[in-house]
C-alpha positions in Angstrom: 0.0 0.0 -0.2 1.6 3.2 -0.9 0.6 6.8 0.6 0.1 10.6 -0.1 3.3 11.9 -0.8 3.4 15.9 -0.5 5.0 19.2 1.8 2.0 19.4 3.2 0.5 16.4 4.2 2.2 14.1 7.2 4.5 11.1 5.2 3.3 7.8 5.8 -0.3 8.8 7.1 -2.6 8.8 4.3 -3.0 5.7 2.1 -3.2 7.0 -1.7 -5.6 6.0 -3.8 -5.9 6.3 -7.4 -9.3 7.2 -7.5 -8.7 9.7 -5.1 -5.9 11.2 -7.5 -7.4 11.5 -10.5 -10.4 13.2 -8.8 -8.2 15.7 -7.0 -6.0 16.8 -9.9 -9.0 16.8 -12.2 -11.1 19.2 -9.0 -7.6 21.5 -9.2 -8.0 22.4 -13.1 -11.7 22.9 -12.9 -14.3 23.9 -10.2 -16.4 20.4 -9.9 -18.7 18.6 -8.0 -17.6 15.4 -6.3 -20.3 12.7 -6.6 -18.7 9.9 -4.1 -20.1 7.1 -2.1 -20.3 7.5 1.4 -17.3 6.0 3.0 -14.7 6.6 0.3 -12.9 9.2 0.8 -14.4 12.2 0.1 -12.6 14.2 2.9 -9.2 12.6 1.3 -9.7 14.2 -1.5 -10.4 17.9 -0.1 -7.2 17.1 2.1 -5.5 16.7 -1.2 -6.7 19.7 -3.0 -6.1 21.7 0.1 -2.7 21.1 0.5 -2.0 21.6 -3.3 -3.8 25.6 -2.7 -2.0 25.6 0.3 1.7 24.6 -1.3 0.6 27.6 -3.8 0.4 30.1 -1.1 -3.7 30.8 -1.3 -5.9 30.0 1.5 -8.5 28.1 1.6 -12.0 28.2 3.4 -13.7 24.2 4.1 -18.1 24.6 5.0 -20.0 21.8 6.2 -23.6 22.2 7.6 -23.8 21.0 10.8 -21.3 21.9 14.1 -20.0 18.1 14.8 -19.0 17.9 11.0 -17.2 21.1 11.3 -15.6 18.9 14.4 -14.7 16.3 12.2 -13.4 17.3 10.0 -11.3 19.6 12.0 -10.0 16.5 13.5 -9.0 14.8 10.0 -7.3 17.9 8.7 -5.5 18.4 11.1 -3.9 15.6 11.5 -2.9 15.0 8.1 -2.0 18.6 7.5 1.7 19.8 8.2 3.1 23.4 9.5 -0.7 24.6 8.9 -2.4 27.0 10.2 -5.8 25.8 11.1 -8.9 27.8 12.6 -12.5 27.1 13.5 -14.9 29.0 13.2 -18.9 28.9 14.2 -21.8 31.2 14.6 -21.2 31.1 18.5 -18.2 33.0 18.7 -18.5 36.8 17.9 -17.7 38.1 15.1 -14.6 40.2 15.8 -12.9 36.4 16.8 -13.9 35.3 13.7 -12.1 38.3 12.1 -9.1 37.6 13.8 -9.4 33.5 13.3 -10.0 34.1 8.8 -7.0 36.6 9.1 -4.5 34.6 11.2 -4.9 30.7 10.0 -4.1 29.7 6.3 -7.3 26.5 6.5 -10.6 28.2 7.9 -13.2 25.2 8.8 -17.2 26.4 9.4 -20.6 26.7 9.1 -21.7 29.0 6.6 -24.1 30.5 8.0 -21.7 32.5 10.2 -19.0 33.2 7.0 -21.9 34.5 4.9 -23.2 37.1 7.4 -19.4 38.4 8.6 -19.3 38.6 4.2 -22.5 40.6 4.8 -20.9 42.5 7.4 -18.1 43.4 5.1 -16.0 41.7 8.4 -13.4 40.1 6.1 -13.5 38.9 2.2 -12.8 36.1 0.4 -9.5 38.2 -1.9 -7.3 36.2 -0.2 -8.7 32.3 -1.0 -7.9 30.0 -3.7 -9.9 27.3 -2.5 -13.5 27.1 -1.6 -14.8 23.8 -0.8 -18.5 22.9 0.1 -19.2 19.5 1.7 -22.7 18.2 1.5 -22.3 20.4 -1.3 -26.6 19.2 -2.5 -27.4 22.1 -0.1 -26.5 24.7 -2.3 -30.1 25.4 -3.3 -32.3 28.3 -2.6 -31.1 31.3 0.3 -29.5 28.8 1.8 -25.5 30.0 3.2 -23.8 28.1 0.8 -25.2 30.7 -2.1 -23.7 33.7 -0.5 -20.6 32.8 0.2 -20.3 31.7 -3.1 -21.2 34.6 -4.7 -18.5 36.4 -2.5 -15.9 34.0 -4.1 -13.1 35.6 -6.1 -12.8 34.6 -9.6 -9.7 33.3 -9.4 -10.7 31.3 -6.7 -11.5 27.7 -7.1 -14.6 25.4 -6.0 -15.3 22.1 -4.8 -18.8 19.8 -3.8 -18.8 17.4 -2.2 -21.9 15.2 -1.9 -23.1 11.7 -1.4 -26.2 11.8 -2.5 -27.0 15.1 -5.2 -31.3 14.6 -5.6 -32.6 12.7 -8.2 -34.0 16.4 -9.0 -31.6 17.2 -12.5 -33.1 20.8 -12.5 -31.6 20.8 -8.2 -28.5 19.3 -9.4 -27.9 22.5 -12.2 -29.6 24.9 -9.4 -26.6 23.6 -7.4 -24.1 23.7 -10.1 -24.9 27.4 -10.9 -25.4 28.1 -7.6 -21.8 27.2 -6.5 -19.8 28.5 -9.9 -19.4 24.1 -10.7 -18.4 23.8 -14.1 -18.2 19.8 -13.8 -19.4 17.2 -12.6 -17.3 13.8 -11.1 -19.0 10.4 -11.1 -18.0 7.4 -8.8 -19.8 4.3 -8.2 -19.0 1.0 -6.1 -19.0 -0.4 -9.4 -16.5 1.7 -11.2 -13.3 -0.8 -12.0 -10.4 1.7 -10.1 -13.4 2.7 -6.9 -14.1 -1.4 -6.4 -11.4 -2.9 -4.6 -12.1 -0.7 -1.8 -16.1 -1.3 -1.6 -16.8 -3.5 1.2 -20.5 -5.4 0.5 -23.6 -4.1 2.5 -26.5 -6.7 2.6 -29.8 -5.3 2.0 -32.8 -6.9 4.0 -36.8 -6.1 3.9 -37.8 -7.5 7.2 -42.0 -7.0 6.4 -44.7 -6.6 9.5 -48.2 -7.4 9.8 -50.5 -4.4 11.3 -52.6 -5.4 14.1 -56.1 -5.1 14.2 -56.5 -2.6 16.7 -53.7 -0.2 14.6 -56.1 -0.7 11.9 -59.4 0.3 13.8 -57.8 3.5 14.3 -56.2 4.1 11.2 -59.9 2.8 9.5 -61.9 5.6 11.8 -58.6 8.3 11.2 -59.0 8.0 6.8 -62.7 8.1 7.1 -62.2 11.7 9.2 -60.0 12.6 6.0 -62.1 11.2 3.6 -65.3 13.7 5.4 -63.0 16.7 5.3 -61.5 15.8 1.7 -65.1 15.5 0.7 -65.2 19.2 1.8 -62.0 20.0 -0.1 -63.7 18.5 -3.3 -67.4 20.6 -2.9 -64.9 23.8 -2.9 -63.2 23.0 -5.5 -59.8 22.5 -4.4 -58.5 19.4 -4.9 -57.4 17.4 -8.3 -59.2 15.2 -10.0 -58.7 11.6 -9.5 -55.5 12.2 -7.0 -56.1 11.1 -3.5 -55.6 12.8 -0.5 -52.3 12.5 -0.2 -49.7 14.7 1.6 -48.5 16.3 -1.4 -52.0 17.2 -2.2 -52.6 18.9 0.6 -49.4 21.2 0.5 -50.9 21.1 -3.2 -53.8 23.2 -2.5 -52.6 24.6 0.8 -49.5 26.5 -1.6 -52.4 27.2 -3.5 -54.5 29.5 -1.4 -51.7 31.2 -0.6 -50.8 32.6 -3.4 -54.9 33.4 -3.9 -54.7 35.3 -0.7 -51.6 37.2 -2.0 -53.4 38.2 -4.9 -55.5 40.3 -2.4 -58.1 37.2 -3.2 -60.8 37.1 -0.3 -63.7 35.0 0.1 -65.1 32.5 2.4 -63.6 29.2 0.2 -60.4 30.8 0.7 -60.9 31.2 4.4 -62.4 27.5 4.8 -60.4 25.8 2.4 -57.1 27.0 4.3 -59.1 25.4 8.0 -60.1 22.2 6.3 -56.7 22.0 4.9 -54.9 22.6 7.7 -57.3 19.8 9.0 -56.2 17.3 6.8 -52.6 17.9 7.3 -53.0 17.4 10.5 -55.3 13.6 10.6 -52.3 12.6 7.7 -49.9 12.4 9.7 -51.9 11.0 12.6 -52.5 8.4 10.0 -48.6 8.1 9.3 -47.9 7.7 13.5 -50.5 4.8 12.7 -49.0 3.2 10.1 -45.0 3.8 10.8 -44.1 4.4 14.2 -46.2 3.1 16.6 -49.6 3.9 19.7 -47.3 5.5 22.1 -45.6 8.5 18.5 -49.4 8.3 17.5 -50.6 8.9 21.8 -48.1 11.6 22.4 -49.1 13.3 18.9 -53.2 13.4 19.3 -52.5 14.7 23.6 -50.1 17.9 21.7 -53.3 18.2 19.2 -56.4 18.3 22.4 -53.8 20.5 24.1 -53.0 22.6 21.6 -57.4 23.0 20.8 -58.0 23.4 24.4 -55.3 26.9 24.6 -56.4 30.0 24.7 -55.2 31.2 21.4 -55.5 27.5 19.8 -55.6 27.0 16.5 -59.0 26.9 14.9 -59.3 23.8 12.8 -57.5 22.2 15.5 -60.7 23.3 18.0 -63.2 22.0 15.4 -60.9 18.7 14.7 -60.6 17.3 18.3 -64.2 18.0 18.9 -65.9 15.6 16.7 -66.9 12.8 18.0 -64.6 10.6 15.0 -61.6 11.6 16.1 -63.0 11.1 20.0 -63.6 7.9 19.1 -59.8 7.7 18.1 -58.4 8.9 20.8 -60.5 6.4 23.6 -59.0 3.3 21.4 -55.7 5.4 21.2 -55.9 6.1 24.9 -56.7 2.8 26.0 -55.0 1.0 24.0 -51.8 -1.6 25.6 -50.2 -2.8 22.4 -47.3 -1.2 20.7 -46.3 -1.4 16.7 -45.0 -4.5 15.6 -41.2 -3.2 14.3 -41.0 -2.1 18.0 -40.6 -6.1 19.1 -38.9 -6.9 15.5 -36.6 -3.7 16.2 -35.7 -5.7 19.8 -35.3 -9.0 18.0 -32.5 -7.7 15.7 -30.4 -5.9 17.4 -30.3 -8.8 20.1 -29.7 -11.2 17.5 -26.7 -9.1 16.1 -25.2 -8.3 19.5 -25.1 -12.2 20.7 -23.2 -13.1 17.1 -21.0 -10.5 18.2 -20.7 -9.2 21.2 -18.0 -6.3 19.3 -21.0 -5.3 16.6 -22.4 -1.8 17.1 -25.5 -1.3 15.5 -27.0 2.4 14.4 -31.4 2.9 14.3 -32.6 5.9 12.1 -36.2 6.8 12.5 -37.9 10.3 11.1 -39.5 10.8 15.1 -38.1 12.4 18.3 -41.2 11.2 19.6 -40.3 7.7 18.4 -36.8 8.1 19.3 -37.2 8.0 22.7 -39.6 5.6 23.3 -36.9 2.5 20.9 -33.8 3.8 23.6 -36.2 2.7 26.1 -37.2 -0.4 25.1 -34.2 -1.3 23.5 -32.1 -0.7 27.2 -34.2 -3.6 28.1 -32.0 -5.7 25.4 -28.9 -8.0 27.0 -26.0 -6.5 26.5 -26.8 -3.3 25.0 -25.4 -0.2 25.8 -28.4 2.8 23.9 -27.3 6.4 23.5 -29.4 8.8 21.0 -28.0 11.2 18.9 -30.2 14.2 18.2 -30.1 17.5 16.8 -29.7 20.5 18.9 -33.5 22.4 18.5 -36.2 22.8 20.4 -34.3 20.8 24.1 -31.8 18.8 21.4 -28.7 17.5 22.1 -25.9 20.2 21.9 -22.8 20.1 19.4 -21.0 19.0 23.2 -23.3 16.1 23.5 -23.2 15.3 19.4 -20.0 14.7 19.7 -19.3 12.6 23.0 -21.9 10.4 21.9 -20.2 10.0 18.9 -17.2 9.0 20.3 -18.6 6.4 22.7 -19.9 4.5 19.9 -16.3 4.7 18.5 -14.7 3.2 21.4 -17.6 0.6 22.5 -19.0 2.8 25.4 -22.1 1.9 23.5 -23.1 0.3 20.7 -26.2 0.8 19.7 -27.3 4.7 18.6 -31.1 5.7 17.9 -31.2 8.5 15.8 -32.7 11.3 13.8 -31.9 12.8 10.5 -28.8 14.4 12.1 -27.0 11.3 12.2 -27.1 10.3 8.3 -24.9 13.0 7.2 -21.4 12.9 6.3 -20.5 12.0 9.5 -17.8 9.8 10.6 -20.3 6.9 13.5 -17.4 4.8 13.4 -17.2 0.8 11.9 -21.0 0.3 12.2 -21.9 -3.4 11.5 -25.5 -3.1 11.4 -28.3 0.0 10.1 -32.0 -0.5 10.4 -34.0 1.8 9.2 -37.0 1.9 11.6 -39.2 3.0 8.7 -38.3 3.6 5.2 -37.7 7.8 3.7 -39.1 8.8 0.4 -35.9 11.1 0.3 -33.3 9.1 -2.3 -30.7 11.6 -0.2 -31.8 10.9 3.1 -31.5 6.6 2.2 -28.3 6.6 0.7 -26.6 8.7 3.3 -28.9 7.0 6.0 -27.4 3.1 4.2 -23.9 4.5 4.2 -23.2 4.4 7.7 -22.1 0.8 7.3 -19.8 -0.9 5.0 -17.3 1.7 5.5 -14.6 -0.4 7.1 -15.6 -4.0 6.4 -19.1 -5.4 5.6 -22.1 -4.1 7.0 -25.8 -4.9 7.0 -29.0 -3.1 6.5 -31.9 -4.6 7.7 -35.8 -2.2 6.6 -38.5 -2.4 8.9 -41.7 -2.2 6.7 -45.1 -2.5 7.6 -47.2 -4.4 4.7 -50.2 -2.3 3.4 -49.2 0.6 4.7 -47.3 4.2 3.8 -43.8 2.7 4.7 -44.4 0.7 1.5 -45.2 3.9 -1.1 -41.9 5.5 1.1 -39.8 2.4 0.3 -40.9 2.9 -4.0 -40.5 6.4 -4.2 -37.0 6.5 -2.4 -35.7 3.5 -5.3 -37.1 5.3 -8.3 -35.1 8.8 -7.4 -32.3 6.9 -6.4 -32.3 5.2 -9.8 -33.2 8.4 -11.7 -30.6 10.1 -9.8 -27.5 8.1 -11.3 -29.2 7.7 -14.2 -29.7 12.1 -14.4 -26.3 12.3 -13.2 -24.3 10.2 -15.9 -27.1 12.6 -18.7 -25.8 16.4 -16.7 -21.9 15.1 -16.4 -22.2 14.2 -19.9 -23.9 17.7 -21.2 -21.0 19.1 -19.2 -18.7 17.6 -21.2 -16.7 17.3 -18.7 -13.8 19.8 -18.7 -15.8 22.7 -20.2 -16.4 23.5 -23.8 -20.6 23.5 -24.2 -21.4 22.5 -21.1 -19.9 25.5 -19.4 -21.7 27.5 -22.0 -25.1 26.0 -20.7 -24.3 25.9 -17.4 -23.7 29.6 -17.1 -26.4 30.3 -19.7 -28.3 28.1 -17.8 
């Protein structure tokens, strides 16, 4: 095994892989979006192009969307870069402190929002930076801070975006490339000949469960209530013909009504439509919790709806919903039930089996909702040999950055061997060598599915288990994600051909887009 040789990189420390070096050298020539599966070394590509830029006397800015990711990058770069002043910045620092860090260091690693704020406040400029790296570059759409920073970069600076999953929407990928000044897409998959020797096998298994009658009865009651309000929306001529009462349909109706309001339209149809649309969204969420999460999460949600409706400033639609007989009947069934979703016992059995097979195993469980996360932690803590930790975001009383980093470190050193995580655990974080990843539910997003799956199979073979409740929204989410993932690969290859690698007509197309 050879090592990367460069004056700015610690000798005999970083394995040299041909595909990484080829991708890195191309990034130094043209602004590039690097698309590489999780665990195959996007960070090493960033390390090499950083070293070359620093050696040429130019500064480097590396941005990542979360503080734990920033901390992770700092750990890697400080360990492998020689003779380099590295500064870390975040939004908790005073602007004057960030200004000093930006002026005194060669490499700045930061969350993007504070950089965007500082640039808008003219605390410093980007003239001295020869390279800007956007980790999780698929975020570079709309008014995300990456877009602001890219607009302030010097024309002669190099821009590189890193992502494992830019998404299936070709227009959004084009938007990312345009916003971040990326003139080329470099894609590698696990099947490419130069990548294949470094890929560990990931075995994916779908585990189906049957819904119990009590949950089916509750779902049936909620669906009848939904039908009542959907018929009213149809009578108001707000629904789209032949569309089911789905969340997508409701969001479309809500957006249409809001547009009419902004145009100055004021009518009973608009106001009643907004109320009924809001009620339908609440019912749809309750159905989703019943079908995909379980009784505990549904009970907490319905109790919250009742509490909010009874508040003095409670939402009009919420008050109407919780007063209906059908809702009260459903609530009586939920509050009086002692059963749980069959996924819970299946998950406990699966984790127990994995840990008993190999006592050194590490398992990561993903779930979409914090309430479910708490339920699963309580249940899994009773599994023999399971040392369970929770990884959630910072908002609404979640885990602070320091606490997130501590949980990840405990997972790495074996103090914890099971982590239950929400979406904060999906993106970018190096969660050590994980033997198995379990999806408590499929997610319809191809980006999130790829990132969840990428938490295993990094340093050895791994297993991915997806729990699916038969005949529910789980099946729709699973199908949607797979379709989008296949479409993403096809679209990237098409866009890559159009950009024609090193430029020419492809670059002109993107500039004119």
